[in-house]
C-alpha positions in Angstrom: 0.0 0.0 0.0 1.5 3.4 -1.0 2.5 5.8 1.7 0.3 8.8 2.2 2.1 12.0 1.5 3.5 13.9 4.4 1.7 17.0 3.0 -1.7 15.6 4.1 -3.2 18.3 6.3 -6.8 17.4 6.7 -6.2 14.3 8.9 -5.2 14.1 12.6 -2.1 12.2 13.5 -1.3 9.9 16.4 1.2 11.3 19.0 3.3 8.3 17.9 3.3 9.2 14.2 7.1 9.8 14.1 7.7 6.4 15.7 5.6 4.7 12.9 7.5 6.6 10.2 10.8 5.4 11.7 9.5 1.8 11.5 8.7 2.3 7.8 5.0 2.2 8.2 2.6 2.8 5.3 -0.2 5.2 6.1 -3.8 5.8 5.0 -6.7 8.0 6.2 -9.1 6.3 8.7 -11.9 8.0 10.5 -10.3 11.4 10.0 -6.9 10.2 11.1 -3.7 9.3 9.2 -2.9 5.9 10.7 -0.3 3.1 10.0 -1.8 0.4 7.8 1.2 -1.9 7.8 4.9 -2.1 8.7 6.3 -5.4 7.5 3.2 -6.6 5.7 -0.4 -7.3 6.7 -0.2 -11.1 6.5 3.0 -11.2 8.6 1.5 -8.9 11.2 -1.8 -10.8 11.2 0.1 -14.1 11.7 2.3 -12.7 14.4 -0.8 -11.6 16.3 -2.5 -15.0 16.0 0.7 -17.0 16.9 2.6 -14.6 19.2 1.7 -11.0 19.8 1.1 -7.8 17.9 1.4 -4.2 19.0 -1.2 -1.7 17.5 -1.5 2.0 17.8 -5.3 2.6 17.9 -5.1 6.2 19.2 -7.6 7.3 16.6 -10.3 5.7 18.8 -12.4 8.3 20.7 -12.1 9.0 24.4 -15.1 10.6 26.2 -15.3 11.1 29.9 -18.8 11.4 31.4 -18.7 12.5 35.0 -20.9 14.0 37.7 -23.6 12.8 40.1 -25.2 9.6 38.9 -23.3 9.8 35.6 -23.5 6.0 35.0 -27.3 6.1 35.4 -27.5 8.9 32.9 -25.4 7.0 30.3 -27.6 3.9 31.0 -30.7 5.9 29.9 -29.1 6.7 26.6 -27.1 3.7 25.4 -28.5 0.2 24.7 -26.7 -2.2 27.1 -27.5 -2.4 30.8 -24.8 -0.9 32.9 -26.3 -2.5 36.0 -24.9 -5.9 34.7 -21.4 -4.8 35.5 -19.6 -3.1 38.4 -16.7 -0.6 38.8 -13.6 -1.8 37.2 -15.5 -3.6 34.4 -16.1 -2.8 30.7 -19.1 -3.2 28.5 -19.8 -3.3 24.8 -22.8 -1.1 23.9 -24.5 0.8 21.1 -25.6 4.4 20.6 -28.8 4.1 18.5 -31.0 6.6 16.7 -34.7 6.7 17.4 -35.3 4.5 14.3 -33.0 1.8 15.6 -30.1 2.5 13.4 -26.6 2.4 14.9 -25.0 5.8 15.4 -21.9 4.1 16.8 -20.8 1.0 18.8 -18.4 1.7 21.7 -16.8 0.3 24.9 -17.7 1.8 28.2 -15.4 1.6 31.2 -17.3 1.9 34.4 -15.2 3.8 36.9 -18.0 4.2 39.4 -21.5 5.6 39.8 -20.3 9.1 39.0 -17.9 8.4 36.2 -17.9 6.5 32.9 -15.1 6.5 30.3 -16.3 5.8 26.8 -14.3 4.8 23.8 -16.3 5.4 20.6 -15.0 4.9 17.0 -12.8 7.7 15.6 -15.2 9.3 13.1 -18.2 9.1 15.5 -16.6 10.3 18.8 -17.6 13.9 18.5 -21.1 13.0 17.4 -21.6 10.7 20.3 -20.3 13.3 22.7 -22.6 15.9 21.2 -25.7 13.7 21.6 -24.9 13.0 25.2 -24.1 16.7 25.9 -27.5 17.7 24.4 -29.5 15.7 27.0 -27.1 15.8 29.9 -28.8 17.1 33.1 -27.2 19.8 35.3 -24.1 18.6 37.0 -23.1 16.0 34.3 -20.0 16.9 32.3 -19.3 15.2 28.9 -15.6 15.9 28.2 -14.0 15.1 24.8 -10.5 13.8 25.6 -9.8 12.5 22.1 -6.3 13.9 21.8 -5.3 13.7 25.4 -4.6 10.0 25.4 -3.2 7.3 23.3 -4.6 3.8 23.0 -2.2 1.0 22.5 -3.4 -2.6 21.8 -1.2 -5.6 22.8 -2.9 -8.6 21.3 -2.1 -12.2 21.0 -1.3 -15.3 23.1 1.9 -13.9 24.4 0.4 -10.5 25.4 0.6 -11.2 29.1 4.4 -11.8 28.8 4.8 -8.4 27.1 2.9 -6.5 29.8 4.8 -8.4 32.5 8.1 -7.4 30.9 7.3 -3.7 31.1 5.8 -4.0 34.6 2.1 -3.7 34.0 -0.6 -5.9 35.5 -2.0 -8.9 33.6 -4.4 -10.8 35.9 -7.6 -8.9 35.3 -10.6 -10.8 33.8 -11.9 -10.3 30.3 -13.8 -7.0 29.9 -12.3 -5.5 33.1 -9.6 -3.0 33.7 -7.2 -1.7 36.4 -5.6 1.7 36.8 -1.8 1.3 37.1 1.2 3.5 36.7 4.2 3.3 34.3 7.2 5.6 34.5 5.3 8.0 36.8 2.3 8.2 34.4 -1.2 6.7 34.8 -2.1 3.8 32.5 -5.5 2.2 32.3 -4.9 -1.5 31.5 -8.0 -3.0 29.9 -8.6 -6.7 29.0 -10.3 -5.8 25.8 -9.5 -5.9 22.1 -10.7 -6.3 18.5 -8.7 -9.3 17.2 -10.4 -12.4 18.7 -7.1 -13.1 20.6 -6.3 -12.6 24.3 -5.1 -9.1 24.7 -5.0 -5.7 26.4 -5.7 -2.1 25.5 -3.7 0.5 27.3 -5.1 4.0 27.7 -2.3 6.4 28.6 -1.5 10.1 28.5 -0.3 11.3 25.1 2.5 13.1 26.8 5.3 10.5 27.1 3.5 7.9 25.1 6.6 7.3 22.9 8.5 5.8 25.8 5.7 3.4 26.5 5.5 2.4 22.8 9.2 1.8 22.6 9.2 -0.4 25.8 6.3 -2.4 24.5 7.8 -2.7 21.0 11.0 -4.1 22.5 9.1 -6.6 24.6 6.9 -7.6 21.7 10.0 -8.3 19.6 11.5 -10.5 22.4 8.3 -12.6 22.2 8.5 -13.1 18.5 5.8 -10.5 17.7 5.6 -7.4 15.5 4.2 -3.9 15.4 0.9 -4.2 13.4 -1.2 -1.8 11.5 -4.9 -1.3 10.8 -4.7 -3.7 7.8 -4.0 -6.6 10.1 -6.5 -5.3 12.6 -9.2 -5.5 9.9 -8.3 -9.1 8.8 -8.1 -10.2 12.4 -11.5 -8.7 13.4 -13.2 -10.1 10.2 -11.9 -13.6 11.0 -13.3 -13.1 14.6 -16.7 -12.0 13.1 -16.5 -8.6 14.8 -18.5 -5.8 13.1 -17.0 -2.6 11.9 -19.2 0.5 12.2 -19.8 2.0 8.7 -19.7 -1.4 7.1 -21.4 -4.1 9.2 -23.3 -1.7 11.5 -24.6 1.7 10.7 -27.5 4.1 10.5 -29.3 1.7 8.1 -28.1 -1.6 9.9 -29.7 -2.2 13.2 -28.2 -4.2 16.1 -30.6 -7.1 15.5 -29.7 -7.3 11.8 -26.0 -7.3 12.8 -26.4 -10.0 15.5 -25.7 -7.5 18.3 -28.9 -8.1 20.2 -26.8 -9.3 23.1 -25.8 -5.6 23.7 -29.4 -4.5 24.3 -30.8 -4.3 27.8 -34.4 -5.2 26.9 -35.5 -5.0 30.5 -34.5 -1.3 30.7 -37.3 1.2 30.6 -35.5 3.6 28.3 -32.6 3.9 25.8 -32.3 5.6 22.5 -34.1 3.6 19.8 -35.9 1.3 22.2 -39.3 1.5 20.7 -38.1 0.8 17.1 -35.9 -2.0 18.2 -38.6 -3.6 20.3 -40.9 -3.5 17.2 -38.2 -5.1 15.0 -37.6 -7.8 17.7 -41.3 -8.6 17.7 -41.6 -8.8 13.9 -38.2 -10.3 13.3 -35.4 -8.5 11.3 -35.9 -8.5 7.6 -32.2 -9.4 7.1 -29.4 -10.9 9.3 -25.7 -10.9 9.2 -24.0 -14.2 8.3 -20.5 -15.3 7.5 -19.6 -16.5 3.9 -16.6 -18.7 3.4 -15.4 -19.1 -0.1 -15.0 -22.6 -1.5 -13.3 -21.4 -4.7 -10.6 -18.9 -5.5 -11.5 -15.3 -5.1 -11.5 -12.5 -2.5 -14.9 -10.9 -1.6 -15.1 -7.2 -0.6 -17.9 -5.1 0.8 -21.0 -4.2 -1.3 -21.0 -7.3 -3.5 -24.2 -9.0 -4.5 -25.0 -12.4 -3.0 -27.2 -14.8 -5.0 -28.8 -18.1 -4.6 -29.3 -19.3 -8.1 -30.8 -16.4 -10.0 -32.2 -14.7 -6.9 -30.5 -11.8 -5.2 -30.6 -12.7 -1.5 -28.3 -10.1 0.1 -25.1 -8.1 0.0 -21.7 -8.4 1.6 -20.7 -5.8 4.2 -17.1 -6.7 4.7 -14.8 -9.1 2.9 -11.1 -10.1 2.8 -8.6 -12.9 2.3 -8.2 -14.8 5.5 -4.5 -15.4 6.3 -5.5 -18.0 8.8 -7.9 -20.0 6.7 -6.1 -19.3 3.4 -9.4 -18.4 1.6 -11.8 -15.6 1.0 -14.3 -14.7 3.8 -17.1 -12.1 4.1 -19.8 -10.8 6.4 -23.0 -10.3 4.6 -26.6 -9.2 5.2 -28.9 -12.0 3.9 -32.7 -11.6 3.5 -34.4 -13.7 6.2 -37.3 -14.3 3.8 -34.9 -16.4 1.7 -34.8 -19.0 4.4 -31.1 -19.5 4.3 -29.2 -21.2 7.1 -25.7 -22.4 8.1 -24.3 -24.8 5.5 -26.3 -23.5 2.6 -24.4 -22.5 -0.6 -24.6 -19.1 -2.2 -22.5 -17.1 -4.7 -20.9 -13.7 -4.5 -20.7 -11.6 -7.7 -17.0 -10.8 -7.7 -16.5 -8.5 -10.7 -18.9 -10.4 -12.8 -17.7 -13.9 -11.7 -19.6 -16.1 -9.4 -17.6 -17.0 -6.3 -19.3 -20.0 -4.5 -19.4 -19.7 -0.7 -20.7 -21.7 2.2 -22.8 -19.9 4.8 -21.3 -20.1 8.3 -22.1 -18.5 11.6 -19.3 -16.2 12.7 -16.6 -16.3 14.0 -14.6 -17.9 11.2 -11.7 -18.5 13.6 -12.2 -19.6 17.2 -12.0 -16.8 19.7 -9.3 -16.9 22.4 -10.2 -13.6 24.1 -10.6 -15.2 27.6 
């Protein structure tokens, strides 16, 4: 992938940009940020993460702090999941929905306590989510955009605990929990979260001094046989894991129920944005549902390709890639529920006018090892 010119001025850059340049990274715009796509190559970085460990800079992700009296209860009235299911020191996947049930964004919440929640939205949607919360926040609740105040570094893969231990950070927290630690005199939130399907951690740290932390982690990753990894590998890893990407597999016109994210809806709650529309869709059943497609022939599916059964159009791909682990093409696709398709059925993707035969599978494509 060609390097984006250093003259790009309409994209933000990670505080670690110079470190990525020094490593020979290729860059591309992503969610308004100029981010590293690959260093040594997407397949090598993907494989290193699956077999050893990968180090990702994902500082383009948003950072929004909601604080004040009963801040957690306020957030719970807005977003879909039920914060009462978790306690302080735990994390939760949730959705910010529009009143029609479409997904404005999907995000991770870190519950600090009854009076503080730290939210990590997607890069392009962070400001919008913050504005929506601010618009309805009661007196005393502060919604602070801290997007550029922190970096987020993801250490992912089976040897990720060894990497954190080598730099003196804690590793014993449960999946979807976090601890606040200190490294070189600076606070670091160590989260057992990730977007690869592998055991891993995401570190939220001050932007000031982040280069020292990156260098220490990179050295430890190398000692474990791992590699720095870019957003190219992050995308192939998350697709193999069946994890949706907002703007492709989730979005304003793709509801949580269509995207198989109903687990992130607190149906027993009295209120959250989009509740009425989603309850109606749940009652009627979604008109389409996300499935995995695994190619049985040669070809690489991409997003927005037509899916057919015989002569009938039955859906469209939302994400597609070559799977380095499975050595074949894979895709996530929205398939019409009226077509009566199920796991094991065979369909075809129209890849530039050629039919690519695929088997319908239920994601993930590769077994998860997050716990």
